[in-house]
Chimera marker file (.cmm) of the C-alpha trace (Angstrom):
<marker_set name="trace">
<marker id="1" x="0.024" y="-0.065" z="0.118" r="1" g="1" b="0" radius="0.5"/>
<marker id="2" x="1.116" y="3.216" z="-0.833" r="1" g="1" b="0" radius="0.5"/>
<marker id="3" x="1.919" y="6.128" z="1.954" r="1" g="1" b="0" radius="0.5"/>
<marker id="4" x="0.143" y="9.053" z="0.086" r="1" g="1" b="0" radius="0.5"/>
<marker id="5" x="1.188" y="11.267" z="2.857" r="1" g="1" b="0" radius="0.5"/>
<marker id="6" x="4.865" y="10.355" z="2.518" r="1" g="1" b="0" radius="0.5"/>
<marker id="7" x="4.852" y="10.855" z="-0.981" r="1" g="1" b="0" radius="0.5"/>
<marker id="8" x="3.177" y="14.161" z="-0.335" r="1" g="1" b="0" radius="0.5"/>
<marker id="9" x="5.839" y="15.179" z="1.997" r="1" g="1" b="0" radius="0.5"/>
<marker id="10" x="8.350" y="13.920" z="-0.776" r="1" g="1" b="0" radius="0.5"/>
<marker id="11" x="6.981" y="16.273" z="-3.772" r="1" g="1" b="0" radius="0.5"/>
<marker id="12" x="6.553" y="19.224" z="-1.880" r="1" g="1" b="0" radius="0.5"/>
<marker id="13" x="9.836" y="20.623" z="-1.784" r="1" g="1" b="0" radius="0.5"/>
<marker id="14" x="11.018" y="20.102" z="-5.594" r="1" g="1" b="0" radius="0.5"/>
<marker id="15" x="7.242" y="20.713" z="-6.588" r="1" g="1" b="0" radius="0.5"/>
<marker id="16" x="7.355" y="24.220" z="-4.505" r="1" g="1" b="0" radius="0.5"/>
<marker id="17" x="10.774" y="24.874" z="-6.216" r="1" g="1" b="0" radius="0.5"/>
<marker id="18" x="9.327" y="24.160" z="-9.644" r="1" g="1" b="0" radius="0.5"/>
<marker id="19" x="6.827" y="26.662" z="-8.891" r="1" g="1" b="0" radius="0.5"/>
<marker id="20" x="9.237" y="29.367" z="-7.859" r="1" g="1" b="0" radius="0.5"/>
<marker id="21" x="11.568" y="28.533" z="-11.059" r="1" g="1" b="0" radius="0.5"/>
<marker id="22" x="8.660" y="29.327" z="-13.249" r="1" g="1" b="0" radius="0.5"/>
<marker id="23" x="7.452" y="32.225" z="-11.407" r="1" g="1" b="0" radius="0.5"/>
<marker id="24" x="10.730" y="33.872" z="-11.462" r="1" g="1" b="0" radius="0.5"/>
<marker id="25" x="10.780" y="32.971" z="-15.134" r="1" g="1" b="0" radius="0.5"/>
<marker id="26" x="7.604" y="34.891" z="-15.804" r="1" g="1" b="0" radius="0.5"/>
<marker id="27" x="8.925" y="37.942" z="-14.093" r="1" g="1" b="0" radius="0.5"/>
<marker id="28" x="12.073" y="37.928" z="-15.722" r="1" g="1" b="0" radius="0.5"/>
<marker id="29" x="10.297" y="37.853" z="-19.030" r="1" g="1" b="0" radius="0.5"/>
<marker id="30" x="8.279" y="40.697" z="-17.994" r="1" g="1" b="0" radius="0.5"/>
<marker id="31" x="10.848" y="42.847" z="-16.977" r="1" g="1" b="0" radius="0.5"/>
<marker id="32" x="12.607" y="42.080" z="-20.172" r="1" g="1" b="0" radius="0.5"/>
<marker id="33" x="9.545" y="42.788" z="-22.352" r="1" g="1" b="0" radius="0.5"/>
<marker id="34" x="8.967" y="45.939" z="-20.444" r="1" g="1" b="0" radius="0.5"/>
<marker id="35" x="12.962" y="47.152" z="-21.048" r="1" g="1" b="0" radius="0.5"/>
<marker id="36" x="12.136" y="46.222" z="-24.749" r="1" g="1" b="0" radius="0.5"/>
<marker id="37" x="9.325" y="48.244" z="-25.124" r="1" g="1" b="0" radius="0.5"/>
<marker id="38" x="10.907" y="51.143" z="-23.680" r="1" g="1" b="0" radius="0.5"/>
<marker id="39" x="14.031" y="50.502" z="-25.884" r="1" g="1" b="0" radius="0.5"/>
<marker id="40" x="11.751" y="50.927" z="-29.119" r="1" g="1" b="0" radius="0.5"/>
<marker id="41" x="9.711" y="53.836" z="-27.436" r="1" g="1" b="0" radius="0.5"/>
<marker id="42" x="13.049" y="55.733" z="-27.241" r="1" g="1" b="0" radius="0.5"/>
<marker id="43" x="14.004" y="55.065" z="-30.745" r="1" g="1" b="0" radius="0.5"/>
<marker id="44" x="10.423" y="56.156" z="-31.735" r="1" g="1" b="0" radius="0.5"/>
<marker id="45" x="10.842" y="59.171" z="-29.723" r="1" g="1" b="0" radius="0.5"/>
<marker id="46" x="14.535" y="59.805" z="-31.144" r="1" g="1" b="0" radius="0.5"/>
<marker id="47" x="13.464" y="59.197" z="-35.126" r="1" g="1" b="0" radius="0.5"/>
<marker id="48" x="9.792" y="59.833" z="-35.045" r="1" g="1" b="0" radius="0.5"/>
<marker id="49" x="9.113" y="55.899" z="-36.051" r="1" g="1" b="0" radius="0.5"/>
<marker id="50" x="10.535" y="52.459" z="-35.479" r="1" g="1" b="0" radius="0.5"/>
<marker id="51" x="13.362" y="52.157" z="-37.763" r="1" g="1" b="0" radius="0.5"/>
<marker id="52" x="12.392" y="49.521" z="-40.528" r="1" g="1" b="0" radius="0.5"/>
<marker id="53" x="15.705" y="47.487" z="-39.934" r="1" g="1" b="0" radius="0.5"/>
<marker id="54" x="14.914" y="46.894" z="-36.221" r="1" g="1" b="0" radius="0.5"/>
<marker id="55" x="11.131" y="45.543" z="-36.859" r="1" g="1" b="0" radius="0.5"/>
<marker id="56" x="11.747" y="41.709" z="-37.423" r="1" g="1" b="0" radius="0.5"/>
<marker id="57" x="13.656" y="41.951" z="-34.249" r="1" g="1" b="0" radius="0.5"/>
<marker id="58" x="10.608" y="43.661" z="-32.395" r="1" g="1" b="0" radius="0.5"/>
<marker id="59" x="8.465" y="40.917" z="-34.070" r="1" g="1" b="0" radius="0.5"/>
<marker id="60" x="11.088" y="38.304" z="-32.728" r="1" g="1" b="0" radius="0.5"/>
<marker id="61" x="11.138" y="39.601" z="-29.572" r="1" g="1" b="0" radius="0.5"/>
<marker id="62" x="6.978" y="39.553" z="-29.199" r="1" g="1" b="0" radius="0.5"/>
<marker id="63" x="7.037" y="36.242" z="-30.704" r="1" g="1" b="0" radius="0.5"/>
<marker id="64" x="9.558" y="34.784" z="-28.310" r="1" g="1" b="0" radius="0.5"/>
<marker id="65" x="8.030" y="36.387" z="-25.005" r="1" g="1" b="0" radius="0.5"/>
<marker id="66" x="4.861" y="34.637" z="-26.079" r="1" g="1" b="0" radius="0.5"/>
<marker id="67" x="6.426" y="31.237" z="-26.442" r="1" g="1" b="0" radius="0.5"/>
<marker id="68" x="8.166" y="31.901" z="-22.933" r="1" g="1" b="0" radius="0.5"/>
<marker id="69" x="4.874" y="32.744" z="-21.183" r="1" g="1" b="0" radius="0.5"/>
<marker id="70" x="3.418" y="29.606" z="-22.780" r="1" g="1" b="0" radius="0.5"/>
<marker id="71" x="6.573" y="27.125" z="-21.338" r="1" g="1" b="0" radius="0.5"/>
<marker id="72" x="6.591" y="28.792" z="-18.191" r="1" g="1" b="0" radius="0.5"/>
<marker id="73" x="2.716" y="28.620" z="-17.496" r="1" g="1" b="0" radius="0.5"/>
<marker id="74" x="3.005" y="25.174" z="-18.254" r="1" g="1" b="0" radius="0.5"/>
<marker id="75" x="5.792" y="24.764" z="-15.996" r="1" g="1" b="0" radius="0.5"/>
<marker id="76" x="4.284" y="26.322" z="-13.067" r="1" g="1" b="0" radius="0.5"/>
<marker id="77" x="0.926" y="24.191" z="-14.119" r="1" g="1" b="0" radius="0.5"/>
<marker id="78" x="2.702" y="21.081" z="-13.961" r="1" g="1" b="0" radius="0.5"/>
<marker id="79" x="4.486" y="22.110" z="-10.632" r="1" g="1" b="0" radius="0.5"/>
<marker id="80" x="0.885" y="22.651" z="-9.108" r="1" g="1" b="0" radius="0.5"/>
<marker id="81" x="0.013" y="19.413" z="-10.543" r="1" g="1" b="0" radius="0.5"/>
<marker id="82" x="2.714" y="17.898" z="-8.951" r="1" g="1" b="0" radius="0.5"/>
<marker id="83" x="1.713" y="19.458" z="-5.510" r="1" g="1" b="0" radius="0.5"/>
<marker id="84" x="-1.682" y="17.995" z="-6.042" r="1" g="1" b="0" radius="0.5"/>
<marker id="85" x="-0.564" y="14.471" z="-6.765" r="1" g="1" b="0" radius="0.5"/>
<marker id="86" x="-2.380" y="14.874" z="-9.897" r="1" g="1" b="0" radius="0.5"/>
<marker id="87" x="-1.239" y="13.957" z="-13.472" r="1" g="1" b="0" radius="0.5"/>
<marker id="88" x="2.340" y="12.413" z="-13.161" r="1" g="1" b="0" radius="0.5"/>
<marker id="89" x="3.221" y="12.497" z="-16.767" r="1" g="1" b="0" radius="0.5"/>
<marker id="90" x="2.494" y="16.262" z="-16.980" r="1" g="1" b="0" radius="0.5"/>
<marker id="91" x="4.285" y="17.029" z="-13.917" r="1" g="1" b="0" radius="0.5"/>
<marker id="92" x="7.395" y="15.140" z="-15.407" r="1" g="1" b="0" radius="0.5"/>
<marker id="93" x="7.175" y="16.965" z="-18.488" r="1" g="1" b="0" radius="0.5"/>
<marker id="94" x="7.189" y="20.280" z="-16.466" r="1" g="1" b="0" radius="0.5"/>
<marker id="95" x="10.442" y="19.172" z="-14.771" r="1" g="1" b="0" radius="0.5"/>
<marker id="96" x="12.126" y="18.274" z="-17.720" r="1" g="1" b="0" radius="0.5"/>
<marker id="97" x="11.332" y="21.626" z="-19.531" r="1" g="1" b="0" radius="0.5"/>
<marker id="98" x="12.726" y="23.255" z="-16.647" r="1" g="1" b="0" radius="0.5"/>
<marker id="99" x="16.193" y="21.579" z="-17.422" r="1" g="1" b="0" radius="0.5"/>
<marker id="100" x="16.220" y="23.420" z="-20.807" r="1" g="1" b="0" radius="0.5"/>
<marker id="101" x="17.869" y="26.717" z="-20.599" r="1" g="1" b="0" radius="0.5"/>
<marker id="102" x="15.872" y="28.407" z="-23.311" r="1" g="1" b="0" radius="0.5"/>
<marker id="103" x="12.736" y="27.681" z="-21.626" r="1" g="1" b="0" radius="0.5"/>
<marker id="104" x="13.222" y="29.312" z="-18.518" r="1" g="1" b="0" radius="0.5"/>
<marker id="105" x="15.413" y="31.933" z="-19.842" r="1" g="1" b="0" radius="0.5"/>
<marker id="106" x="17.922" y="33.536" z="-17.258" r="1" g="1" b="0" radius="0.5"/>
<marker id="107" x="16.523" y="31.215" z="-14.854" r="1" g="1" b="0" radius="0.5"/>
<marker id="108" x="18.207" y="28.396" z="-16.315" r="1" g="1" b="0" radius="0.5"/>
<marker id="109" x="20.852" y="27.933" z="-13.812" r="1" g="1" b="0" radius="0.5"/>
<marker id="110" x="18.228" y="27.261" z="-10.997" r="1" g="1" b="0" radius="0.5"/>
<marker id="111" x="15.752" y="25.368" z="-13.604" r="1" g="1" b="0" radius="0.5"/>
<marker id="112" x="18.536" y="22.717" z="-14.405" r="1" g="1" b="0" radius="0.5"/>
<marker id="113" x="18.778" y="21.676" z="-10.720" r="1" g="1" b="0" radius="0.5"/>
<marker id="114" x="15.379" y="21.874" z="-9.894" r="1" g="1" b="0" radius="0.5"/>
<marker id="115" x="13.916" y="20.150" z="-12.839" r="1" g="1" b="0" radius="0.5"/>
<marker id="116" x="16.546" y="17.337" z="-12.062" r="1" g="1" b="0" radius="0.5"/>
<marker id="117" x="15.269" y="17.392" z="-8.588" r="1" g="1" b="0" radius="0.5"/>
<marker id="118" x="11.594" y="17.126" z="-9.542" r="1" g="1" b="0" radius="0.5"/>
<marker id="119" x="12.275" y="14.320" z="-12.079" r="1" g="1" b="0" radius="0.5"/>
<marker id="120" x="13.924" y="12.327" z="-9.755" r="1" g="1" b="0" radius="0.5"/>
<marker id="121" x="11.443" y="12.579" z="-7.018" r="1" g="1" b="0" radius="0.5"/>
<marker id="122" x="8.810" y="12.063" z="-9.470" r="1" g="1" b="0" radius="0.5"/>
<marker id="123" x="10.838" y="9.020" z="-10.705" r="1" g="1" b="0" radius="0.5"/>
<marker id="124" x="10.465" y="7.637" z="-6.957" r="1" g="1" b="0" radius="0.5"/>
<marker id="125" x="8.415" y="4.287" z="-7.036" r="1" g="1" b="0" radius="0.5"/>
<marker id="126" x="6.355" y="5.399" z="-3.807" r="1" g="1" b="0" radius="0.5"/>
<marker id="127" x="5.545" y="8.964" z="-5.521" r="1" g="1" b="0" radius="0.5"/>
<marker id="128" x="4.604" y="7.457" z="-8.804" r="1" g="1" b="0" radius="0.5"/>
<marker id="129" x="2.198" y="4.813" z="-6.900" r="1" g="1" b="0" radius="0.5"/>
<marker id="130" x="0.617" y="8.006" z="-5.179" r="1" g="1" b="0" radius="0.5"/>
<marker id="131" x="-0.646" y="9.794" z="-8.136" r="1" g="1" b="0" radius="0.5"/>
<marker id="132" x="-4.016" y="9.576" z="-9.021" r="1" g="1" b="0" radius="0.5"/>
<link id1="1" id2="2" r="1" g="1" b="0" radius="0.2"/>
<link id1="2" id2="3" r="1" g="1" b="0" radius="0.2"/>
<link id1="3" id2="4" r="1" g="1" b="0" radius="0.2"/>
<link id1="4" id2="5" r="1" g="1" b="0" radius="0.2"/>
<link id1="5" id2="6" r="1" g="1" b="0" radius="0.2"/>
<link id1="6" id2="7" r="1" g="1" b="0" radius="0.2"/>
<link id1="7" id2="8" r="1" g="1" b="0" radius="0.2"/>
<link id1="8" id2="9" r="1" g="1" b="0" radius="0.2"/>
<link id1="9" id2="10" r="1" g="1" b="0" radius="0.2"/>
<link id1="10" id2="11" r="1" g="1" b="0" radius="0.2"/>
<link id1="11" id2="12" r="1" g="1" b="0" radius="0.2"/>
<link id1="12" id2="13" r="1" g="1" b="0" radius="0.2"/>
<link id1="13" id2="14" r="1" g="1" b="0" radius="0.2"/>
<link id1="14" id2="15" r="1" g="1" b="0" radius="0.2"/>
<link id1="15" id2="16" r="1" g="1" b="0" radius="0.2"/>
<link id1="16" id2="17" r="1" g="1" b="0" radius="0.2"/>
<link id1="17" id2="18" r="1" g="1" b="0" radius="0.2"/>
<link id1="18" id2="19" r="1" g="1" b="0" radius="0.2"/>
<link id1="19" id2="20" r="1" g="1" b="0" radius="0.2"/>
<link id1="20" id2="21" r="1" g="1" b="0" radius="0.2"/>
<link id1="21" id2="22" r="1" g="1" b="0" radius="0.2"/>
<link id1="22" id2="23" r="1" g="1" b="0" radius="0.2"/>
<link id1="23" id2="24" r="1" g="1" b="0" radius="0.2"/>
<link id1="24" id2="25" r="1" g="1" b="0" radius="0.2"/>
<link id1="25" id2="26" r="1" g="1" b="0" radius="0.2"/>
<link id1="26" id2="27" r="1" g="1" b="0" radius="0.2"/>
<link id1="27" id2="28" r="1" g="1" b="0" radius="0.2"/>
<link id1="28" id2="29" r="1" g="1" b="0" radius="0.2"/>
<link id1="29" id2="30" r="1" g="1" b="0" radius="0.2"/>
<link id1="30" id2="31" r="1" g="1" b="0" radius="0.2"/>
<link id1="31" id2="32" r="1" g="1" b="0" radius="0.2"/>
<link id1="32" id2="33" r="1" g="1" b="0" radius="0.2"/>
<link id1="33" id2="34" r="1" g="1" b="0" radius="0.2"/>
<link id1="34" id2="35" r="1" g="1" b="0" radius="0.2"/>
<link id1="35" id2="36" r="1" g="1" b="0" radius="0.2"/>
<link id1="36" id2="37" r="1" g="1" b="0" radius="0.2"/>
<link id1="37" id2="38" r="1" g="1" b="0" radius="0.2"/>
<link id1="38" id2="39" r="1" g="1" b="0" radius="0.2"/>
<link id1="39" id2="40" r="1" g="1" b="0" radius="0.2"/>
<link id1="40" id2="41" r="1" g="1" b="0" radius="0.2"/>
<link id1="41" id2="42" r="1" g="1" b="0" radius="0.2"/>
<link id1="42" id2="43" r="1" g="1" b="0" radius="0.2"/>
<link id1="43" id2="44" r="1" g="1" b="0" radius="0.2"/>
<link id1="44" id2="45" r="1" g="1" b="0" radius="0.2"/>
<link id1="45" id2="46" r="1" g="1" b="0" radius="0.2"/>
<link id1="46" id2="47" r="1" g="1" b="0" radius="0.2"/>
<link id1="47" id2="48" r="1" g="1" b="0" radius="0.2"/>
<link id1="48" id2="49" r="1" g="1" b="0" radius="0.2"/>
<link id1="49" id2="50" r="1" g="1" b="0" radius="0.2"/>
<link id1="50" id2="51" r="1" g="1" b="0" radius="0.2"/>
<link id1="51" id2="52" r="1" g="1" b="0" radius="0.2"/>
<link id1="52" id2="53" r="1" g="1" b="0" radius="0.2"/>
<link id1="53" id2="54" r="1" g="1" b="0" radius="0.2"/>
<link id1="54" id2="55" r="1" g="1" b="0" radius="0.2"/>
<link id1="55" id2="56" r="1" g="1" b="0" radius="0.2"/>
<link id1="56" id2="57" r="1" g="1" b="0" radius="0.2"/>
<link id1="57" id2="58" r="1" g="1" b="0" radius="0.2"/>
<link id1="58" id2="59" r="1" g="1" b="0" radius="0.2"/>
<link id1="59" id2="60" r="1" g="1" b="0" radius="0.2"/>
<link id1="60" id2="61" r="1" g="1" b="0" radius="0.2"/>
<link id1="61" id2="62" r="1" g="1" b="0" radius="0.2"/>
<link id1="62" id2="63" r="1" g="1" b="0" radius="0.2"/>
<link id1="63" id2="64" r="1" g="1" b="0" radius="0.2"/>
<link id1="64" id2="65" r="1" g="1" b="0" radius="0.2"/>
<link id1="65" id2="66" r="1" g="1" b="0" radius="0.2"/>
<link id1="66" id2="67" r="1" g="1" b="0" radius="0.2"/>
<link id1="67" id2="68" r="1" g="1" b="0" radius="0.2"/>
<link id1="68" id2="69" r="1" g="1" b="0" radius="0.2"/>
<link id1="69" id2="70" r="1" g="1" b="0" radius="0.2"/>
<link id1="70" id2="71" r="1" g="1" b="0" radius="0.2"/>
<link id1="71" id2="72" r="1" g="1" b="0" radius="0.2"/>
<link id1="72" id2="73" r="1" g="1" b="0" radius="0.2"/>
<link id1="73" id2="74" r="1" g="1" b="0" radius="0.2"/>
<link id1="74" id2="75" r="1" g="1" b="0" radius="0.2"/>
<link id1="75" id2="76" r="1" g="1" b="0" radius="0.2"/>
<link id1="76" id2="77" r="1" g="1" b="0" radius="0.2"/>
<link id1="77" id2="78" r="1" g="1" b="0" radius="0.2"/>
<link id1="78" id2="79" r="1" g="1" b="0" radius="0.2"/>
<link id1="79" id2="80" r="1" g="1" b="0" radius="0.2"/>
<link id1="80" id2="81" r="1" g="1" b="0" radius="0.2"/>
<link id1="81" id2="82" r="1" g="1" b="0" radius="0.2"/>
<link id1="82" id2="83" r="1" g="1" b="0" radius="0.2"/>
<link id1="83" id2="84" r="1" g="1" b="0" radius="0.2"/>
<link id1="84" id2="85" r="1" g="1" b="0" radius="0.2"/>
<link id1="85" id2="86" r="1" g="1" b="0" radius="0.2"/>
<link id1="86" id2="87" r="1" g="1" b="0" radius="0.2"/>
<link id1="87" id2="88" r="1" g="1" b="0" radius="0.2"/>
<link id1="88" id2="89" r="1" g="1" b="0" radius="0.2"/>
<link id1="89" id2="90" r="1" g="1" b="0" radius="0.2"/>
<link id1="90" id2="91" r="1" g="1" b="0" radius="0.2"/>
<link id1="91" id2="92" r="1" g="1" b="0" radius="0.2"/>
<link id1="92" id2="93" r="1" g="1" b="0" radius="0.2"/>
<link id1="93" id2="94" r="1" g="1" b="0" radius="0.2"/>
<link id1="94" id2="95" r="1" g="1" b="0" radius="0.2"/>
<link id1="95" id2="96" r="1" g="1" b="0" radius="0.2"/>
<link id1="96" id2="97" r="1" g="1" b="0" radius="0.2"/>
<link id1="97" id2="98" r="1" g="1" b="0" radius="0.2"/>
<link id1="98" id2="99" r="1" g="1" b="0" radius="0.2"/>
<link id1="99" id2="100" r="1" g="1" b="0" radius="0.2"/>
<link id1="100" id2="101" r="1" g="1" b="0" radius="0.2"/>
<link id1="101" id2="102" r="1" g="1" b="0" radius="0.2"/>
<link id1="102" id2="103" r="1" g="1" b="0" radius="0.2"/>
<link id1="103" id2="104" r="1" g="1" b="0" radius="0.2"/>
<link id1="104" id2="105" r="1" g="1" b="0" radius="0.2"/>
<link id1="105" id2="106" r="1" g="1" b="0" radius="0.2"/>
<link id1="106" id2="107" r="1" g="1" b="0" radius="0.2"/>
<link id1="107" id2="108" r="1" g="1" b="0" radius="0.2"/>
<link id1="108" id2="109" r="1" g="1" b="0" radius="0.2"/>
<link id1="109" id2="110" r="1" g="1" b="0" radius="0.2"/>
<link id1="110" id2="111" r="1" g="1" b="0" radius="0.2"/>
<link id1="111" id2="112" r="1" g="1" b="0" radius="0.2"/>
<link id1="112" id2="113" r="1" g="1" b="0" radius="0.2"/>
<link id1="113" id2="114" r="1" g="1" b="0" radius="0.2"/>
<link id1="114" id2="115" r="1" g="1" b="0" radius="0.2"/>
<link id1="115" id2="116" r="1" g="1" b="0" radius="0.2"/>
<link id1="116" id2="117" r="1" g="1" b="0" radius="0.2"/>
<link id1="117" id2="118" r="1" g="1" b="0" radius="0.2"/>
<link id1="118" id2="119" r="1" g="1" b="0" radius="0.2"/>
<link id1="119" id2="120" r="1" g="1" b="0" radius="0.2"/>
<link id1="120" id2="121" r="1" g="1" b="0" radius="0.2"/>
<link id1="121" id2="122" r="1" g="1" b="0" radius="0.2"/>
<link id1="122" id2="123" r="1" g="1" b="0" radius="0.2"/>
<link id1="123" id2="124" r="1" g="1" b="0" radius="0.2"/>
<link id1="124" id2="125" r="1" g="1" b="0" radius="0.2"/>
<link id1="125" id2="126" r="1" g="1" b="0" radius="0.2"/>
<link id1="126" id2="127" r="1" g="1" b="0" radius="0.2"/>
<link id1="127" id2="128" r="1" g="1" b="0" radius="0.2"/>
<link id1="128" id2="129" r="1" g="1" b="0" radius="0.2"/>
<link id1="129" id2="130" r="1" g="1" b="0" radius="0.2"/>
<link id1="130" id2="131" r="1" g="1" b="0" radius="0.2"/>
<link id1="131" id2="132" r="1" g="1" b="0" radius="0.2"/>
</marker_set>
């Protein structure tokens, strides 16, 4: 028989850490996006328009930020599922995504060890058996 409370205690730390990494990634992405908007605003005020040669970069920034928000949202949702002991596969996918540097941006230094910790915890037989 699986001890659900013991398994819940095992996932509590890495689940919370995964949640924090995702949230920090969102904050960093928001700050970076604001800085980019300010930069383009300064260009506009200086030249009266945004120079055409930087428009592809601006579009890339918007698309990249949107994709980052989707991935970080997935990591956050996976961390919540992990802490709730639901959807083991989704929690594992979120843990793996946290390990990929481009997914969590500048938080990759924290994302890699936290993602590995979460994945190792999710691979524990007691923890696997406790997921609904």
